[in-house]
C-alpha positions as CSV (number, residue, x, y, z in Angstrom):
1,M,-19.3,7.3,-14.4
2,P,-17.9,8.8,-17.4
3,G,-21.0,9.3,-19.8
4,S,-23.5,6.9,-17.6
5,T,-25.5,8.0,-14.6
6,E,-26.2,4.6,-13.4
7,R,-25.0,2.3,-11.1
8,L,-23.8,-1.3,-11.7
9,G,-25.6,-3.6,-9.1
10,A,-28.5,-2.7,-7.3
11,T,-29.3,1.1,-6.6
12,L,-32.3,1.5,-4.1
13,L,-35.2,3.7,-5.8
14,P,-36.4,6.6,-3.5
15,G,-40.2,5.7,-4.5
16,G,-39.6,1.9,-3.2
17,G,-37.8,-0.9,-5.1
18,C,-34.7,-1.2,-6.4
19,A,-32.9,-1.1,-9.8
20,F,-30.6,-3.6,-11.1
21,L,-28.1,-3.6,-13.5
22,V,-25.0,-6.1,-14.6
23,H,-22.9,-6.3,-18.1
24,A,-23.8,-9.8,-19.0
25,P,-23.1,-9.9,-22.9
26,S,-22.3,-14.0,-22.6
27,A,-26.0,-14.3,-21.5
28,K,-28.9,-14.2,-23.8
29,T,-31.4,-13.8,-20.6
30,V,-30.3,-12.7,-17.0
31,E,-33.3,-12.5,-14.1
32,V,-32.8,-11.4,-10.8
33,R,-33.9,-14.3,-8.0
34,L,-34.9,-12.7,-4.8
35,L,-34.6,-14.6,-1.7
36,T,-35.5,-12.3,0.3
37,P,-38.0,-10.4,2.0
38,V,-40.1,-13.0,-0.9
39,E,-38.7,-15.6,-3.0
40,G,-39.2,-14.7,-7.1
41,F,-37.8,-14.5,-10.7
42,F,-37.5,-11.2,-12.2
43,P,-36.8,-11.1,-15.9
44,L,-34.2,-8.0,-16.6
45,E,-34.0,-6.3,-20.4
46,R,-31.2,-6.6,-22.7
47,D,-29.4,-3.8,-24.6
48,E,-27.6,-4.0,-27.4
49,R,-24.0,-3.7,-25.1
50,G,-24.8,-6.3,-23.3
51,Y,-26.3,-4.8,-20.2
52,H,-29.0,-6.0,-18.7
53,R,-31.6,-3.8,-16.5
54,G,-35.1,-3.9,-14.7
55,V,-36.5,-2.8,-11.7
56,V,-38.0,-5.3,-9.0
57,G,-40.4,-3.7,-6.4
58,E,-40.4,-5.9,-4.3
59,A,-36.8,-5.6,-3.4
60,G,-35.1,-3.5,-0.4
61,T,-32.7,-2.9,1.9
62,G,-31.3,-6.0,2.9
63,S,-32.6,-8.2,-0.1
64,L,-30.5,-11.2,-0.7
65,Y,-30.6,-12.1,-4.3
66,L,-29.0,-13.6,-7.3
67,Y,-28.6,-14.0,-10.6
68,R,-30.1,-16.3,-13.1
69,L,-28.3,-16.9,-16.4
70,D,-29.9,-18.1,-19.4
71,G,-32.6,-20.0,-17.4
72,E,-29.5,-22.2,-15.8
73,R,-26.3,-20.9,-13.6
74,E,-27.5,-18.8,-10.4
75,R,-24.6,-16.5,-9.7
76,P,-23.7,-13.4,-7.0
77,D,-23.5,-10.1,-8.6
78,P,-20.4,-9.1,-9.9
79,A,-21.2,-5.8,-8.5
80,S,-22.2,-6.8,-5.1
81,R,-21.9,-4.6,-2.2
82,F,-22.1,-7.0,0.3
83,Q,-21.6,-11.0,0.6
84,P,-22.9,-12.1,3.6
85,D,-22.4,-15.8,3.2
86,G,-19.6,-15.3,1.8
87,V,-18.2,-15.9,-2.3
88,H,-20.3,-18.3,-3.2
89,G,-23.6,-17.2,-1.3
90,P,-26.6,-14.3,-2.6
91,S,-25.9,-10.6,-2.6
92,C,-27.4,-8.2,-0.1
93,V,-28.7,-5.1,-1.3
94,T,-27.3,-2.0,1.1
95,D,-27.9,1.4,1.0
96,P,-25.3,3.8,0.4
97,G,-26.9,6.7,2.3
98,A,-27.8,5.2,5.2
99,F,-24.3,5.8,6.9
100,R,-23.9,9.0,9.0
101,W,-20.9,10.8,8.1
102,E,-19.3,13.1,10.9
103,D,-16.2,14.2,8.7
104,R,-18.1,16.5,6.2
105,E,-15.3,19.1,6.8
106,W,-12.6,16.9,6.0
107,A,-10.7,17.3,2.4
108,G,-7.8,15.2,2.4
109,L,-4.5,15.5,3.1
110,P,-1.5,16.9,0.2
111,L,1.2,13.9,0.0
112,E,4.1,16.1,1.2
113,E,2.0,15.7,5.2
114,V,1.6,11.8,4.7
115,A,2.8,9.5,6.8
116,L,1.9,6.2,6.3
117,Y,0.9,2.8,8.3
118,E,0.3,0.1,6.7
119,L,-1.8,-2.6,8.5
120,H,-3.6,-5.9,7.6
121,V,-7.1,-5.5,9.0
122,G,-7.4,-9.5,10.2
123,T,-3.8,-9.7,11.9
124,F,-3.7,-6.2,13.5
125,T,-5.8,-7.0,16.7
126,P,-6.7,-10.4,17.9
127,E,-10.5,-9.5,16.8
128,G,-10.0,-8.9,13.1
129,T,-12.3,-6.3,12.5
130,F,-12.4,-2.6,11.4
131,G,-14.0,-2.0,15.0
132,A,-11.0,-3.2,16.6
133,I,-8.8,-0.9,14.9
134,L,-10.8,2.1,16.3
135,P,-9.3,2.1,19.9
136,R,-5.6,1.5,18.3
137,L,-6.2,5.1,15.9
138,D,-5.3,7.6,19.0
139,S,-2.0,5.7,19.6
140,L,-1.0,6.2,15.8
141,K,-2.0,9.7,15.7
142,E,0.2,10.1,19.0
143,L,3.0,8.3,16.9
144,G,2.9,10.8,14.1
145,V,0.9,8.7,11.4
146,T,-1.2,10.9,9.3
147,A,-2.7,7.8,7.1
148,I,-3.3,4.2,7.6
149,E,-3.1,1.9,4.5
150,L,-5.5,-0.7,4.7
151,M,-4.2,-4.1,2.6
152,P,-7.2,-5.3,0.7
153,V,-10.7,-5.9,2.0
154,A,-12.7,-6.7,-1.0
155,Q,-14.7,-9.8,-0.5
156,F,-12.4,-12.9,-0.6
157,P,-13.1,-16.5,0.6
158,G,-13.5,-17.5,3.8
159,S,-12.2,-15.5,6.6
160,R,-8.3,-15.8,6.4
161,N,-6.4,-14.2,3.3
162,W,-3.7,-11.2,2.7
163,G,-6.5,-9.6,0.6
164,Y,-5.2,-10.2,-2.9
165,D,-7.5,-13.4,-3.8
166,G,-10.3,-10.9,-3.5
167,V,-13.5,-11.9,-6.0
168,Y,-15.9,-9.0,-5.5
169,P,-14.2,-6.0,-6.2
170,F,-17.2,-3.7,-4.3
171,A,-17.8,-5.7,-1.5
172,V,-16.0,-5.5,1.9
173,Q,-15.4,-8.4,3.4
174,G,-17.9,-9.7,5.5
175,S,-15.4,-11.1,8.5
176,Y,-13.9,-7.8,8.7
177,G,-17.3,-5.8,9.8
178,G,-18.5,-5.3,6.3
179,P,-19.6,-2.0,4.5
180,E,-20.8,-0.2,7.6
181,G,-17.6,-0.9,9.1
182,L,-15.3,0.1,7.1
183,K,-17.5,3.3,6.8
184,S,-17.1,3.6,10.6
185,L,-13.0,3.5,10.7
186,V,-12.9,6.0,7.8
187,N,-15.1,8.2,9.7
188,A,-13.1,8.0,12.7
189,C,-10.0,8.4,10.8
190,H,-10.9,11.7,9.6
191,L,-12.4,12.6,12.9
192,R,-8.6,12.7,13.9
193,G,-7.0,14.4,11.2
194,M,-5.6,11.0,9.6
195,A,-6.4,10.0,5.8
196,V,-7.4,6.0,4.7
197,V,-5.8,4.3,1.9
198,L,-7.2,1.1,0.5
199,D,-5.4,-1.1,-1.5
200,V,-7.2,-2.1,-4.2
201,V,-6.1,-5.1,-7.1
202,Y,-7.0,-4.5,-11.0
203,N,-4.5,-6.8,-12.0
204,H,-6.4,-10.3,-11.6
205,L,-9.3,-12.2,-9.1
206,G,-8.5,-14.8,-7.2
207,P,-9.3,-18.2,-8.3
208,E,-12.3,-19.4,-5.8
209,G,-16.0,-17.7,-6.4
210,N,-14.9,-15.7,-9.3
211,Y,-17.5,-15.8,-11.4
212,L,-16.9,-12.9,-13.8
213,R,-16.0,-15.0,-16.9
214,D,-19.8,-16.5,-16.9
215,F,-21.0,-12.9,-17.4
216,G,-19.0,-11.7,-20.0
217,P,-15.3,-11.0,-21.3
218,Y,-13.7,-9.8,-18.5
219,F,-10.2,-11.5,-18.6
220,T,-8.3,-12.0,-22.0
221,D,-6.1,-15.3,-23.1
222,R,-3.6,-13.0,-24.8
223,Y,-1.9,-12.1,-21.5
224,R,-1.2,-14.4,-18.3
225,T,-0.3,-13.3,-15.1
226,P,1.8,-14.6,-12.4
227,W,-1.6,-14.7,-10.5
228,G,-4.2,-16.4,-12.9
229,A,-5.8,-14.9,-16.1
230,A,-5.4,-11.2,-17.0
231,I,-8.0,-8.3,-16.6
232,N,-9.5,-7.2,-20.8
233,F,-8.2,-3.6,-20.6
234,D,-7.5,-3.6,-24.3
235,G,-9.3,-6.4,-26.1
236,P,-12.9,-6.7,-27.6
237,G,-15.6,-5.9,-25.1
238,S,-12.9,-4.3,-22.7
239,D,-14.8,-0.6,-22.7
240,E,-17.5,-2.2,-20.3
241,V,-15.0,-4.3,-18.8
242,R,-13.0,-0.5,-18.0
243,R,-16.0,1.1,-16.8
244,Y,-16.7,-1.5,-14.6
245,F,-13.4,-1.0,-12.6
246,L,-13.6,2.8,-12.9
247,E,-16.7,2.3,-11.4
248,N,-15.5,0.6,-8.5
249,A,-12.6,2.9,-7.7
250,C,-15.1,5.7,-7.7
251,S,-17.2,3.5,-5.1
252,W,-14.6,3.1,-2.6
253,L,-13.7,6.6,-2.9
254,S,-16.9,8.4,-2.9
255,E,-19.4,6.2,-1.3
256,F,-16.7,5.5,1.2
257,R,-15.0,8.2,1.5
258,I,-11.7,6.6,1.1
259,D,-8.8,9.4,0.1
260,A,-6.4,7.3,-1.6
261,L,-6.1,4.1,-3.3
262,R,-2.6,1.9,-3.7
263,L,-3.0,0.1,-7.1
264,D,-1.3,-3.9,-6.4
265,A,1.4,-4.5,-9.0
266,I,0.2,-2.6,-12.3
267,H,3.0,-4.1,-14.5
268,G,0.2,-7.0,-13.8
269,I,-1.9,-4.6,-16.0
270,Y,-1.3,-5.3,-19.6
271,D,-3.3,-2.8,-21.8
272,F,-1.4,-1.4,-24.9
273,S,-4.4,0.9,-26.2
274,A,-3.4,4.4,-27.1
275,D,-4.9,5.6,-24.0
276,P,-4.4,3.0,-21.4
277,F,-6.7,2.2,-18.5
278,L,-4.2,3.6,-15.6
279,A,-4.7,6.7,-17.5
280,E,-8.5,7.0,-17.8
281,L,-8.4,5.7,-14.3
282,A,-6.2,8.8,-13.3
283,D,-8.4,11.1,-15.5
284,T,-11.6,9.8,-13.7
285,V,-10.2,10.4,-9.9
286,R,-9.1,13.6,-10.6
287,E,-12.6,14.6,-11.9
288,L,-14.2,13.1,-8.8
289,G,-12.1,15.1,-6.3
290,V,-12.8,18.4,-8.2
291,R,-16.5,17.9,-8.3
292,E,-16.2,16.6,-4.4
293,H,-13.4,19.3,-3.4
294,R,-11.5,16.5,-2.1
295,R,-7.5,15.5,-2.5
296,L,-7.7,12.1,-3.6
297,H,-4.5,10.2,-4.5
298,L,-3.7,7.5,-6.6
299,I,-0.3,5.4,-5.5
300,P,0.7,2.3,-7.7
301,E,2.9,-0.5,-6.9
302,S,4.9,-1.4,-9.8
303,D,8.5,-3.3,-10.6
304,L,8.9,-1.5,-13.6
305,N,10.8,1.8,-12.0
306,D,9.1,3.6,-15.1
307,A,8.8,7.6,-14.1
308,R,5.7,7.7,-16.8
309,V,3.1,5.8,-14.2
310,V,3.6,9.8,-12.1
311,T,4.1,11.9,-15.0
312,P,1.7,14.4,-15.6
313,R,-1.3,13.5,-18.4
314,E,-0.2,16.8,-20.6
315,R,3.7,15.4,-20.4
316,G,2.6,12.0,-21.7
317,G,2.4,10.1,-18.3
318,F,-0.4,8.3,-16.8
319,G,-1.1,11.2,-14.2
320,H,-0.9,9.0,-10.9
321,D,0.3,10.9,-8.0
322,A,3.0,8.4,-6.3
323,Q,4.7,5.0,-6.6
324,W,6.2,2.5,-4.4
325,N,10.0,2.8,-4.8
326,D,11.4,-0.9,-4.0
327,D,15.0,0.3,-5.2
328,F,14.9,2.5,-2.0
329,H,14.1,-0.5,-0.1
330,H,16.4,-3.0,-1.7
331,A,19.5,-1.0,-1.1
332,L,18.6,-0.6,2.3
333,H,17.7,-3.8,3.2
334,V,21.3,-5.4,1.8
335,L,23.5,-2.9,3.7
336,L,21.7,-3.8,7.1
337,T,21.4,-7.8,6.1
338,G,24.0,-8.2,4.0
339,E,21.6,-10.3,2.0
340,R,22.6,-11.0,-1.7
341,Q,20.0,-13.6,-3.0
342,G,17.2,-12.9,-5.6
343,Y,17.0,-9.4,-6.5
344,Y,18.9,-8.4,-4.0
345,R,22.1,-9.1,-5.7
346,D,21.6,-6.1,-7.7
347,F,22.2,-4.0,-5.0
348,G,25.0,-4.1,-1.9
349,T,26.8,-0.8,-2.1
350,V,26.4,2.9,-0.5
351,E,26.2,4.5,-3.6
352,D,23.2,2.6,-4.2
353,L,21.7,4.4,-1.8
354,A,22.5,7.4,-2.3
355,R,21.5,7.1,-5.9
356,A,18.1,6.3,-4.5
357,F,17.9,10.0,-2.6
358,T,19.3,11.6,-5.4
359,E,17.8,9.9,-8.2
360,G,14.8,7.8,-6.7
361,F,15.0,4.6,-8.9
362,V,18.7,3.0,-8.6
363,Y,17.8,1.3,-11.4
364,A,17.3,3.8,-14.0
365,G,18.3,2.3,-17.4
366,R,21.2,0.6,-16.1
367,Y,21.9,-3.1,-16.2
368,S,20.5,-5.3,-13.7
369,A,22.5,-8.6,-13.3
370,Y,18.8,-10.6,-11.6
371,R,16.9,-9.2,-14.9
372,D,20.2,-10.0,-17.2
373,R,19.2,-6.3,-18.9
374,R,18.8,-3.0,-18.7
375,H,16.2,-2.0,-15.7
376,G,14.0,1.7,-15.7
377,N,14.2,4.9,-16.5
378,S,14.9,8.2,-15.0
379,S,13.1,9.5,-12.1
380,R,15.4,12.3,-11.3
381,D,12.6,15.3,-11.9
382,L,10.2,13.6,-9.8
383,A,9.0,15.3,-6.6
384,A,9.6,13.6,-3.2
385,R,5.9,13.5,-2.4
386,Q,5.8,10.9,-5.8
387,L,7.9,8.2,-4.5
388,V,6.9,6.2,-1.3
389,V,9.9,4.4,0.6
390,F,10.0,1.9,3.2
391,S,12.6,-0.6,5.1
392,Q,9.4,-2.7,5.7
393,N,6.0,-3.5,4.4
394,H,3.8,-6.4,3.7
395,D,5.4,-8.1,0.4
396,Q,9.2,-7.6,1.6
397,V,8.6,-9.4,5.0
398,G,5.4,-11.8,3.7
399,N,7.3,-12.9,0.7
400,R,10.4,-14.2,2.8
401,M,10.3,-18.0,3.1
402,G,10.0,-17.4,7.2
403,A,8.1,-14.3,6.9
404,E,11.1,-12.6,9.1
405,R,10.7,-9.1,10.0
406,L,13.8,-6.8,10.3
407,P,14.1,-7.4,13.9
408,L,15.1,-11.2,13.4
409,L,17.2,-10.5,10.5
410,A,19.5,-7.2,12.0
411,S,20.5,-5.6,15.5
412,F,18.6,-3.3,17.4
413,E,20.8,-0.6,16.3
414,S,20.2,-1.5,12.6
415,L,16.2,-1.0,13.0
416,K,17.1,2.5,14.3
417,L,19.4,3.4,11.6
418,A,16.5,1.9,9.1
419,A,14.0,4.2,10.9
420,G,16.1,7.3,10.4
421,V,16.7,6.7,7.0
422,V,13.0,6.1,5.5
423,L,11.6,8.7,8.3
424,L,13.3,11.7,7.8
425,S,14.0,11.1,3.8
426,P,12.0,13.6,2.0
427,F,10.0,11.0,0.5
428,V,6.5,9.7,1.7
429,P,7.3,6.9,4.6
430,L,5.5,3.9,5.4
431,L,5.9,1.7,8.3
432,F,4.3,-1.5,8.4
433,M,2.1,-2.5,11.2
434,G,4.5,-3.2,14.5
435,E,7.7,-1.7,13.0
436,E,7.4,1.4,14.9
437,Y,8.4,-0.9,18.2
438,G,10.0,-3.7,16.2
439,E,7.3,-6.5,16.0
440,T,8.8,-10.0,15.6
441,A,5.7,-12.1,14.7
442,P,6.2,-13.3,11.3
443,F,3.6,-12.2,8.4
444,L,3.2,-15.4,7.1
445,Y,1.0,-16.0,3.7
446,F,-2.2,-17.6,4.8
447,I,-5.2,-18.5,3.0
448,S,-8.8,-20.0,3.8
449,H,-9.7,-22.0,0.7
450,S,-12.7,-24.5,0.3
451,D,-11.1,-26.4,-2.6
452,P,-8.3,-29.1,-1.6
453,E,-6.6,-28.7,-5.1
454,L,-6.7,-25.4,-5.0
455,V,-5.0,-25.2,-1.7
456,E,-2.5,-27.6,-3.2
457,A,-2.0,-25.7,-6.0
458,V,-1.4,-22.4,-3.8
459,R,1.3,-24.6,-1.4
460,K,3.3,-25.9,-4.7
461,G,3.1,-22.1,-5.8
462,R,4.8,-20.9,-3.0
463,M,7.6,-22.8,-3.1
464,E,8.2,-22.1,-6.9
465,E,8.7,-18.4,-5.5
466,F,11.4,-19.3,-3.1
467,A,13.6,-21.1,-5.8
468,A,15.0,-17.6,-7.0
469,F,16.2,-16.9,-3.2
470,R,17.3,-20.3,-2.4
471,W,16.1,-20.3,0.7
472,E,16.0,-23.4,2.6
473,G,13.8,-24.7,5.4
474,E,10.1,-25.8,5.6
475,V,7.0,-23.6,4.4
476,L,4.3,-23.4,6.8
477,D,1.3,-24.8,5.7
478,P,-0.7,-21.4,3.8
479,Q,-4.1,-23.1,4.7
480,D,-3.2,-24.2,8.6
481,E,-5.3,-21.5,10.8
482,E,-2.1,-21.4,12.8
483,T,-0.1,-20.1,10.0
484,F,-2.6,-17.0,10.4
485,R,-2.4,-16.7,14.1
486,R,1.3,-16.8,14.1
487,S,0.9,-13.4,12.2
488,R,-1.1,-11.3,14.9
489,I,1.3,-9.0,16.3
490,D,1.5,-8.2,19.9
491,Y,0.4,-4.7,20.3
492,A,1.4,-4.6,24.2
493,L,5.2,-5.4,23.0
494,R,5.0,-1.4,22.1
495,E,5.0,-1.4,26.0
496,T,8.2,-3.6,27.0
497,G,11.9,-3.0,27.4
498,R,13.8,-2.2,23.8
499,H,10.5,-1.9,21.6
500,R,9.0,0.8,24.2
501,T,12.6,2.5,23.1
502,L,12.3,1.9,19.6
503,L,8.5,3.3,19.8
504,E,9.4,6.3,21.6
505,Y,12.7,7.0,19.0
506,T,9.9,6.3,16.1
507,R,8.0,9.0,17.4
508,E,11.0,11.5,18.0
509,L,11.7,10.8,14.2
510,L,8.0,11.4,13.0
511,R,7.7,14.7,15.0
512,L,11.4,16.0,13.9
513,R,10.1,15.5,10.3
514,R,7.1,17.0,11.0
515,E,8.4,19.9,12.9
516,H,12.0,21.2,12.0
517,P,11.9,23.8,9.0
518,V,14.0,21.9,6.8
519,L,12.6,18.3,7.2
520,S,9.1,19.2,6.5
521,R,9.5,20.4,3.5
522,G,8.6,17.1,1.3
523,T,11.5,18.4,-1.6
524,R,14.5,17.2,-2.9
525,K,15.2,20.7,-3.9
526,G,18.3,21.7,-1.6
527,M,18.9,18.2,-1.1
528,N,22.6,16.1,-1.7
529,A,24.1,12.4,-0.6
530,V,27.1,11.4,-0.9
531,A,28.3,7.6,-0.3
532,L,31.3,7.2,1.9
533,E,32.3,3.7,0.7
534,R,35.4,2.9,2.9
535,E,33.9,3.9,6.1
536,K,30.3,2.8,4.9
537,S,28.3,5.7,5.5
538,L,26.0,7.8,3.8
539,L,25.4,11.4,4.5
540,V,22.4,13.3,2.9
541,T,22.3,17.4,3.9
542,R,19.1,19.3,3.4
543,M,18.5,22.8,3.1
544,H,15.6,25.6,3.2
545,G,16.6,28.8,3.0
546,D,19.7,29.4,5.4
547,D,18.8,26.1,7.5
548,R,20.5,22.9,6.8
549,T,20.1,19.3,8.1
550,A,22.3,16.6,8.0
551,A,21.7,13.0,8.8
552,V,25.1,10.9,9.0
553,C,24.3,7.0,8.7
554,H,27.1,4.7,9.4
555,F,26.6,0.9,8.5
556,G,29.4,0.2,9.1
557,E,29.6,-3.3,12.1
558,K,32.3,-1.7,14.2
559,P,32.9,1.7,15.3
560,A,34.7,4.4,13.1
561,S,35.6,7.7,12.9
562,V,34.1,9.4,9.9
563,T,35.2,12.9,8.3
564,V,32.2,14.5,6.3
565,P,31.5,17.8,4.0
566,L,29.8,19.9,6.2
567,F,29.2,23.7,5.6
568,A,31.1,26.0,7.7
569,G,29.9,26.8,11.4
570,R,28.0,25.7,14.3
571,W,25.8,22.8,14.2
572,Q,23.7,21.0,17.0
573,T,23.4,17.5,17.2
574,L,19.6,17.0,17.4
575,L,19.4,13.0,17.1
576,D,21.9,10.1,17.7
577,S,20.8,6.7,17.8
578,S,23.8,5.3,19.8
579,V,22.8,7.5,23.1
580,P,21.8,5.8,26.4
581,R,18.4,7.2,25.9
582,W,17.7,5.6,22.5
583,G,19.2,2.0,23.7
584,G,22.6,2.8,22.3
585,G,25.9,2.1,24.1
586,G,26.9,5.7,24.6
587,S,28.0,8.0,22.0
588,A,31.4,10.3,21.1
589,V,29.8,12.9,19.0
590,P,29.0,16.6,21.2
591,E,25.9,18.0,21.3
592,E,27.8,20.8,19.2
593,I,29.8,20.9,16.4
594,R,32.2,23.5,14.7
595,S,33.0,22.6,11.4
596,G,35.2,24.5,8.8
597,G,33.8,22.8,6.0
598,T,34.2,19.3,7.2
599,A,34.1,17.4,10.3
600,T,35.0,14.4,11.9
601,L,32.8,12.6,13.8
602,S,33.4,9.2,16.1
603,L,30.1,6.6,15.2
604,G,29.0,3.7,16.9
605,P,27.9,0.7,14.7
606,R,25.0,1.2,13.1
607,A,24.8,5.0,14.0
608,F,22.0,7.6,13.0
609,V,23.3,10.6,13.7
610,L,21.3,14.1,12.5
611,L,22.7,17.6,12.8
612,S,20.9,21.3,12.5
613,Q,22.2,24.4,11.6
614,R,20.0,27.6,11.7
615,G,21.2,30.0,9.4
616,E,22.4,32.7,12.2
617,D,25.1,30.0,13.0
618,S,26.5,29.3,9.7
619,G,29.9,30.5,8.1
């Protein structure tokens, strides 16, 4: 960490024993209560900044311990690396150097080569563990996925949770396989040339097992998030709070060799200091990448539509690498489903999706009826690699009342159209687990809290969240284990019927993205998007040198004859979602098209057609 060589928590010493360091300015005294291999209390020495430190010779790998504050309250370590007995149990000393890495040649991937696959460890397999993911990595690699993105794995209460109720940011969830299980997964991914992105939560901690307030000013009452008390990033005592979260980021990236961090909902990080935490985080991660000779990335989620998040530090931004673009999803979703509730009321035209291609943010300073104010700033100057796009993700599925995936809301032809729009865009594409074959299981919200009052509060909160969408129906109980079981994907579906067809179609799109001389370039340079509103169609053209592509996206529910501007010369049809190979009813688009400046295509309902022109075929 900047300005410090000590590590928070328990650190094994070369000559034996263990050093302990905890920031607890709220406590006059802190003792280590060692539970194994011997029992005893060992006092730590307090300094003027509220750090308590000391060495316990009897402690070693596997030792269980607690901190005793002021001779009374016993609490787990805020920087615990492992909680074998859950969020209320003792912490466990781990050896960060014990795992034998085999990926030393791995240095990461540029964002231009990243195709993300978001998954939830607990519901991706029947076992719900890191180890159970390993047998599926080869199929993901063959699909064309180059990076898996794990929903949060920091220790949360119980064994069922999305991960955003984590309360030990340094500890890997025990029911998933703990720290060794995560390292094995990362190692296996790297050996296959795949990166690993980890979702981390720096805007709040969960409510159960959250003992940080007993140690010091980790939270502030000056701000409030939708999920509880805000983290203190800019008030009295915030220097050490920042150090805690900066060290956490470095722990995931260095000890676990994670390649990128997805930062959850940074609009919930309230920080009005001159040098914001998010900017300091970018500097810290950049310095770590230089030291370790690795490509490390920060990919925040934000609903602010603020390009400053990924604007370089020297130009006044935070200096992060990419951010999620919800506007792209919303514009596409409304065209596919016709839904206009909640924030979807701001979308509904083909021009919205065209703007998502050319501008990035659809709302870049425009008035938003949903918000009743202007929203966002311009992202036109951002590189394509700085925006992550998707037609589904855990939020957009799971935060629906019925948690329906797109296959339950739109036709099979619509699924292929959505895949073409996302995967052959110049942006960083993301698939949500099972999307590649049309998974139909819902991704419901689930928890396993032990406090009945807290459970009831969660139930009530979920109902209130759905009010803006005017959804009707029953909300399944998030505490019921059956809610969790229903959210597991059925990976065997990928080998059956139309699911297999969609899987092969998705694989072909990712192959084209990877191999085509135009589509493989993750850039908006040479790209244009034209909305044909009357025809309910979008034309996206791209070029590199003398080579060109044209993606024709038809959102109408009936066949249509669509005339599009097309550079003169001969064009080849590389992909047509309406042909029988891809489960379509047939297509009238020829394999070769001659254009004199425009071309008329007879398109089926919800059709996606990709055309390509080599330089020698133009004119």
